[in-house]
C-alpha positions, 0 to 999 in steps of 0.5 A: 091307096091314100087315106089322108091327103094334106094340101099346103095352102100358101096365102095370097096366091092362086091354088085352084089347080092344086085344090082341084087335084087334091079334092079329086084324089080325096074323092077317088080314094075316099080319103080325108082332105085337110089343109095346112096354111103356111102362115096366115090365110086360114080364112082364105083356105076355109073359103076355098076348101069349104066348111067340111075341110080341116084347116090348120096352120104352121109358121111361115118362117120355117114353112117346109120343116113345119109342113113336113112335121105337121104331115108326119105328126098327123099321119098324112100319106100324101102332100099336095102343094102348088108352085107359081114358077119353076124355080120356086124353092119351097117345093124343092126343099119339101121334096128333098126332106119328105118321107111321104109322097109330094105332088107339086102342081104348077099353077103359073103359065110355065106349066 
């Protein structure tokens, strides 16, 4: 079903659930898992995702558009991202503009 999965990494926040789910889906579907950092955070992403993961970055200033452009350009067929709280704007912006499935994983206590 999924061949290429992209995890959006937002530095400085908890993303354990999103990473765990993205890994699980990649394993289940024998898919490639890559991580795209929104701004800085490649070192944190590498530490969490492991040395075998593909890590890249997009500018934080226009994270939603940059992330979707990256996903489209590199042929990803699922985007996984976390949210810290229910009213967080970035996941909604991405969902509203995406041409691929987007899985938003609640990381906070409001899940």
